[in-house]
C-alpha positions as CSV (number, residue, x, y, z in Angstrom):
1,X,106.2,150.9,153.3
2,X,107.7,147.5,153.0
3,X,111.1,146.4,154.3
4,X,114.0,147.3,152.1
5,X,115.0,144.7,149.5
6,X,118.4,144.6,147.8
7,X,118.6,145.7,144.2
8,X,119.2,142.1,143.0
9,X,116.0,141.1,144.8
10,X,114.0,143.7,143.0
11,X,115.5,142.7,139.7
12,X,114.7,139.0,140.3
13,X,111.1,139.9,141.2
14,X,110.7,142.1,138.2
15,X,112.0,139.3,135.9
16,X,109.6,136.8,137.4
17,X,106.6,139.2,136.9
18,X,107.7,139.9,133.4
19,X,107.9,136.2,132.6
20,X,104.4,135.6,134.1
21,X,103.0,138.5,132.0
22,X,104.7,137.1,128.9
23,X,103.2,133.7,129.5
24,X,99.8,135.2,130.0
25,X,100.0,137.2,126.7
26,X,101.2,134.0,124.9
27,X,98.4,131.9,126.3
28,X,95.9,134.7,125.3
29,X,97.4,134.8,121.8
30,X,96.9,131.1,121.3
31,X,93.1,131.8,121.7
32,X,92.9,135.1,119.9
33,X,94.9,134.0,116.9
34,X,92.5,131.1,116.4
35,X,89.6,133.6,116.1
36,X,91.6,136.3,114.3
37,X,89.6,136.0,111.1
38,X,86.4,136.6,113.1
39,X,87.9,139.6,114.9
40,X,89.1,141.0,111.6
41,X,85.6,140.6,110.1
42,X,84.2,142.6,113.1
43,X,86.8,145.3,112.7
44,X,86.3,145.7,109.0
45,X,82.4,145.7,109.2
46,X,82.1,149.6,109.3
47,X,84.3,149.9,106.3
48,X,82.5,147.1,104.3
49,X,79.1,148.7,105.0
50,X,80.4,152.1,103.8
51,X,81.8,150.7,100.5
52,X,79.6,150.6,97.4
53,X,77.8,147.3,96.7
54,X,80.2,146.4,93.9
55,X,83.3,147.0,96.0
56,X,82.5,145.3,99.3
57,X,85.7,143.3,99.7
58,X,89.2,143.6,101.1
59,X,92.3,143.2,99.1
60,X,96.0,142.3,99.8
61,X,99.0,143.4,97.8
62,X,101.5,140.9,99.1
63,X,101.4,137.1,99.5
64,X,102.2,137.3,103.2
65,X,99.9,140.3,104.0
66,X,96.9,138.2,105.2
67,X,99.1,136.1,107.5
68,X,100.9,139.0,109.1
69,X,97.6,141.0,109.4
70,X,95.9,138.1,111.2
71,X,99.1,137.8,113.4
72,X,98.8,141.5,114.4
73,X,95.0,141.1,115.1
74,X,95.7,138.1,117.4
75,X,98.6,139.9,119.1
76,X,96.8,143.1,119.8
77,X,93.7,141.2,121.0
78,X,95.9,139.0,123.2
79,X,97.5,142.1,124.9
80,X,94.1,143.5,125.5
81,X,92.8,140.2,126.9
82,X,95.8,139.6,129.2
83,X,96.0,143.3,130.3
84,X,94.1,142.7,133.7
85,X,96.6,140.0,134.7
86,X,99.6,142.1,133.5
87,X,98.2,145.1,135.5
88,X,97.9,142.7,138.5
89,X,101.6,141.8,138.1
90,X,102.5,145.5,137.9
91,X,100.6,146.2,141.0
92,X,102.3,143.4,142.9
93,X,105.7,144.9,141.9
94,X,105.0,148.5,142.8
95,X,102.6,148.1,145.8
96,X,105.3,147.6,148.5
97,X,106.8,151.0,147.5
98,X,103.5,152.8,147.9
99,X,102.0,154.5,151.0
100,X,98.6,153.4,152.2
101,X,96.9,156.5,150.8
102,X,98.5,155.9,147.3
103,X,97.4,152.2,147.4
104,X,93.8,153.4,147.9
105,X,94.0,155.4,144.7
106,X,95.7,152.8,142.6
107,X,92.8,150.4,141.8
108,X,90.1,153.1,141.3
109,X,92.4,155.0,138.9
110,X,93.3,151.9,136.9
111,X,89.7,150.8,136.8
112,X,88.5,154.2,135.5
113,X,91.4,154.5,133.1
114,X,90.5,151.0,131.6
115,X,86.9,152.0,131.4
116,X,87.7,155.3,129.7
117,X,90.1,153.6,127.2
118,X,87.4,151.0,126.2
119,X,84.8,153.8,126.0
120,X,87.1,155.7,123.6
121,X,87.7,152.6,121.4
122,X,83.9,151.8,121.3
123,X,83.1,155.4,120.5
124,X,85.6,155.3,117.6
125,X,84.2,152.0,116.3
126,X,80.5,152.9,116.6
127,X,80.5,156.6,115.6
128,X,83.8,157.7,114.1
129,X,84.4,154.8,111.7
130,X,81.1,154.9,109.8
131,X,81.1,158.7,109.5
132,X,84.8,159.0,108.5
133,X,84.7,156.1,106.0
134,X,81.5,157.3,104.3
135,X,83.1,160.8,103.9
136,X,86.4,159.5,102.6
137,X,84.8,157.0,100.3
138,X,82.5,159.7,98.9
139,X,85.4,160.8,96.7
140,X,85.2,157.6,94.6
141,X,83.9,158.0,91.0
142,X,83.0,155.5,88.2
143,X,86.7,155.9,87.1
144,X,88.1,155.9,90.7
145,X,87.2,152.7,92.6
146,X,88.3,151.9,96.2
147,X,90.9,149.1,96.4
148,X,91.7,148.8,100.1
149,X,94.5,146.7,101.5
150,X,93.6,144.7,104.6
151,X,97.0,145.4,106.2
152,X,96.8,149.1,105.6
153,X,93.2,149.2,106.9
154,X,94.1,147.3,110.1
155,X,97.0,149.7,110.8
156,X,94.7,152.7,110.3
157,X,91.8,151.2,112.4
158,X,94.1,150.1,115.2
159,X,95.7,153.6,115.3
160,X,92.2,155.2,115.5
161,X,91.2,152.8,118.4
162,X,94.3,153.5,120.4
163,X,94.2,157.3,119.8
164,X,90.6,157.6,120.9
165,X,91.2,155.3,123.9
166,X,94.1,157.5,124.9
167,X,92.2,160.7,124.3
168,X,89.4,159.6,126.6
169,X,91.9,159.5,129.5
170,X,92.0,163.3,129.4
171,X,89.4,163.9,132.2
172,X,91.1,161.4,134.5
173,X,94.5,163.0,133.9
174,X,93.1,166.4,134.6
175,X,91.3,165.3,137.8
176,X,94.3,163.4,139.1
177,X,96.8,166.2,138.5
178,X,94.5,168.7,140.2
179,X,93.9,166.3,143.1
180,X,97.6,165.9,143.6
181,X,98.2,169.6,143.4
182,X,100.4,169.3,140.3
183,X,98.1,171.7,138.5
184,X,95.9,174.3,140.2
185,X,92.3,173.3,140.1
186,X,91.4,176.7,138.5
187,X,94.1,176.6,135.8
188,X,92.3,174.4,133.4
189,X,89.3,176.8,133.3
190,X,91.5,179.9,133.2
191,X,93.3,178.6,130.1
192,X,90.4,177.1,128.2
193,X,90.9,179.3,125.1
194,X,94.5,178.0,124.7
195,X,93.2,174.4,125.3
196,X,90.9,174.7,122.3
197,X,93.8,175.7,120.0
198,X,96.0,172.9,121.4
199,X,93.2,170.3,121.1
200,X,92.6,171.0,117.4
201,X,96.3,171.0,116.6
202,X,96.6,167.6,118.3
203,X,93.5,166.4,116.4
204,X,95.1,167.6,113.1
205,X,98.3,165.7,113.9
206,X,96.7,162.4,115.0
207,X,94.1,162.1,112.2
208,X,94.2,161.8,108.4
209,X,94.4,165.2,106.7
210,X,90.7,165.8,106.3
211,X,88.4,168.1,108.2
212,X,85.8,165.5,109.1
213,X,88.3,163.2,110.8
214,X,89.8,166.1,112.7
215,X,86.4,167.3,113.9
216,X,85.5,163.7,114.9
217,X,88.5,163.7,117.3
218,X,88.6,167.4,118.2
219,X,85.0,167.9,119.3
220,X,85.0,164.9,121.7
221,X,88.4,166.1,123.0
222,X,86.8,169.5,123.7
223,X,83.9,168.0,125.5
224,X,86.3,165.8,127.5
225,X,88.4,168.8,128.4
226,X,85.5,170.7,129.9
227,X,84.4,167.5,131.8
228,X,88.0,167.2,133.1
229,X,88.0,170.9,134.1
230,X,84.8,170.5,136.1
231,X,86.2,167.4,137.8
232,X,89.4,169.3,138.6
233,X,87.5,172.1,140.1
234,X,85.5,169.7,142.3
235,X,88.3,167.4,143.3
236,X,91.4,169.6,143.1
237,X,93.5,170.4,146.1
238,X,92.8,173.8,147.5
239,X,95.8,176.1,147.4
240,X,96.9,177.4,150.7
């Protein structure tokens, strides 16, 4: 452990690291906002491909909607782009308070967590978006045409990406809690039936109210749960 620092010293260091992180996000935003139209085109591609030929366009219902949508695209992308530097600043702040054993775990956990989050987002974009959009748009008829707002679509798509990125953290959380002895390594396997119920309740809450979207989240969560249970059994702390 490092030498003790007065509270004012900690606050000063925290302010400096927050300022550096804010500068990094701002610099990243200057780049991502410039390409926000390209990023938005990539994000909307699964939807556009699922739309009928005659309706392959995005709409906006307010004069300022495109501006604010591109602003959000740039900001979300900037946070993602600057996240390694922000995490480095967070590490610099908390590292002196950690024991050597805890320091050894920090970078592997952060790396695996980042990898899992990106994997979840990619899974949502590549597999979930096309399937969910095709199903939801199948309810259109000659009298009922899709008219999709770009702002509303971005909010929905961003929510899906974040939700799947967060859900893919499940095996890591289970492995770490078992390793630290917070949860017994056999508990996750013993309560798998309850886990199934909880998983599909969570999927119903986090997705639109249709069965396909719920299954597209619930089934991967179920697979991730059993992967996490296996990791917990392998890595978990043996109870004395």
